[in-house]
Structure formats: C-alpha cells, structure tokens
C-alpha positions, 0 to 999 in steps of 0.5 A, a space after each residue: 496538490 501534486 499528481 503523478 501518472 499511474 504507470 503508463 496509463 492515462 490516470 493521474 493520482 494524488 501523491 498521497 493515497 487514502 488507506 482504509 485497512 482498519 475500517 470495520 475494526 478500528 473505524 466505524 462506517 460513519 468514521 470511514 465516510 467522514 475520512 473520505 469526505 475530509 480527504 476529498 475536500 482536501 483534494 485527494 483522488 486516490 483510495 486503496 482497499 482490499 478484499 481481506 480488509 479490515 485487519 487488526 485483527 483479521 477475523 472471518 466475520 469482518 472480511 470484505 467489510 472495508 470494501 462495503 464501507 467504501 461502497 456505501 459511501 459511493 452509493 450515498 454520495 454518487 461521487 464514485 467518479 471523484 476517486 481512482 479506486 484500487 483494491 486487491 485479490 488476496 492470495 493463499 496467505 489471506 486466511 478467510 478469503 475464498 477459503 484461503 485459495 491461492 490466486 488463479 484465473 478462477 479465483 480472480 473471476 470470483 474475487 472481482 465479482 465480490 469486490 464489485 458488489 461490495 464496492 457498489 461500482 461497475 469498474 475497479 480502476 486498479 486491481 492488484 495481486 496482494 502478494 505472490 503465490 510463490 511467497 515474498 520477502 515482505 513482512 519482515 521475511 527478508 531476514 530468512 528469505 530463501 527462493 531456492 525451492 521455486 520452480 520457474 516454469 510453474 511460476 511462468 505458467 501461473 503468470 500466464 493463467 492469471 494474466 489471461 483472466 485479467 485480460 478478460 476482466 479488462 475486456 469485460 470492462 470490470 477492471 481498468 488496470 492491474 498492479 502488484 503488491 509485495 513483489 520482488 524485482 525479478 517478479 516485476 520483470 517476469 510479469 512484464 515479460 510474460 504480459 508482453 509475450 502473450 499480449 496481456 495487460 501490463 502491470 502498472 504499479 507495485 504496492 510494497 512497504 516503504 518508509 524512512 525505516 524500511 527502504 528495501 525498494 531503493 536499489 533493484 526494485 527502483 531500477 526496474 520500476 524506473 525503466 519499466 514505468 511501474 510506479 511505487 504505491 508505498 504502504 506503511 509510509 509512517 511505519 505503523 505509526 512509528 514515524 509520528 513521535 508517539 512511540 519515542 524511546 520505544 514506549 507503547 501508549 495504551 490505545 495505540 496500534 502498537 498496543 494492539 500488536 503486543 507492542 511489537 508492531 508485527 516485528 517492526 519495533 526493534 531496539 535498532 528501530 527505536 534508535 532510527 525513529 528517534 533520530 528522524 524525529 530529532 531532525 524534524 524537531 531541529 527544523 521545526 517540522 511536524 514529524 509525521 508530515 516530514 516522513 510523508 513529504 520525504 516519501 512524496 519526494 522519492 524519484 520512484 514514488 507514485 503515491 504513499 498510502 497512509 491510514 488514520 484512525 481518527 479525523 484528528 490524525 487525518 488533519 495532521 497528515 493532510 498538510 504533508 501534501 504541501 510540504 517540500 523538504 529542503 536539501 539540508 533536511 534531505 541531507 540529514 535524513 540521508 546521513 541518519 539512514 547510513 547510521 540506522 540502515 535496515 532497522 527491522 
C-alpha cells in the first residue's frame, strides 16, 4: 500500500480513496458498510463523500443519505480514527442542499453542522468546496467555457468571507484541513494568495476529474499544484466505468451506470471516446493486464497524484479494483499509453 502526504499537512493517505457517491441509491447501507470493511481490510485509509450524495439520480429525499451511511458505520464499529474522512459543501448548483444556496460563511456554518451530525463524528479531516460559486469548466463545460463575465473583486470578497469562516471552523476543532473541487489553475492560485494575505488556512488539495480519458489537469493545474503543494484527488479515474472494458465499442449493457444515464455517461460517451477507451483496453490486453487495474495504476503513478477516488457498486467490482494498489506499470506500458493519448487526446 502506498501513502502520500495530503498537501502540506501531517496526514498520510492511501493513493486510492474509497468513493461513496452511489451509497443510498445504487447501494444499500449494508452494501456501503461491506465496502468500507473490505477496503479497510485491504489497507485503505481514505474515504470521500459529500453532503449532496447520493447521486444517480439526485433526489431531494436522498440528500445526505451517503454521509449517514458512512456515519452509521463509524457508530457501529467505533473505527472512525481508522479513516481520513473527506466531505464537501455543495454550492449553488447542488439542487436540494440548503435550498440551492451558494457557498458563503453562513452556509458553511450550517453545512458543517449537518455533515458532522450525519457522519456521527466530531471532526472532518478534509472539508472541500464542491465547486466554485463563479462557475467551472468541469463537467464537460470546457467546450463553451467563458469566464469573461466574472468580477474579480466579487470573487476575492467571496474568498475572504469563506476563508474567514473556514478559519473559525478549524479553530473550533470541527474541521482539520480544507480543499477545493472542480477548480481552475487561477482559482487555486487566488485561494492560496488570499489565504496567505488574511492569515487563513491554505487549501491543501483539489478534487477534479482525471483519468486516461480526461487529462485537463496535465498542464497549468499540474504546475500550480506541484509548486504550491496542493495534491490532486482525482474523481472518476475510471471515467464512469468506461475504463473497465464493459462498454467496449460503445455498447451500453443493461444494468450498468451507462444505462442509468441514457447511455451518454453525462456527455462522456462520444465517438472519439469509444476509440480512446478501446485503444487503452488493447494496451492492457497486449500486456496481460486487467484494464481497470491498469487505468487506476496509471493514475497512481502520475507525479501530481495524491489519491484517486474510485467507486464500486458491488463487492465484486471492489475486489477487482483493490489489486491496483500493488500494480506498477512498466516504462513500455507507459510509453504506449502516452502514444495512445496523442492519438486520442480530449475525447470528451
């Protein structure tokens, strides 16, 4: 099992992280608990959730249920300290959380109390902003992204307000560290700049989508995070299951997550993506590798990676994923992956 330091903190986290976003819709409480048990037995120590989970679909009656499932496991087992616990406050696009209110000092105070109650814990190790109030190019919005209507002084004032409340929450012992999600290079740099100026806690991580099929992080964000010690927590490292082989050739089997999203994978399943995922699967087959494990091992070996957050909807899937913690890809495999990336860059 490999561990990485979370930003510039004293926390060491495993380079694979147990994701939970389907617990409460696609997974029952018992199934969620079984996954925590299995992952812990394998050596994982990092778990990620959010106040808006579960998703697929997002429903008002389900908001917060995933945190409740994690919390009931803590209460049942007494093993809260075995995990580095990460959760998130949802912003204006979160639908049903706090009536869709944007992130602010007042909303943070409410959201932290709600998460602590549902998680049945006294402290959250990593508290993340799910996405920026000003908007984001994540979730396939990069194709039409236009930040020209942003007002810099409003953004800075918002950051000062939020960081002030996060500082109070840290001082109160309710959260230990803070992080970002779905942020840009400029956003990360500005959060760090404002924190330094007002003496607030630094952002120690950024949770953005990253996989063989989605490599927007490779340039400017990689440079910012390397120089500023802000580690990447990659979500969707298996591209919603597209890097497992089950969708080869663009087929969408019944009962899969793809079928739950009308086969489109929330905009991921494009003709170019089909070619890319098949090319990477061919590399895995050529070298006798499990495709899922290869995709995760590649993420683990990226120089800016702190932890890759995976999700599973069954123990069988989890058992296929966990051996990736021990897999190191050869230089030959990495070279072939790089060549395939040049042929299939930005497929969605």
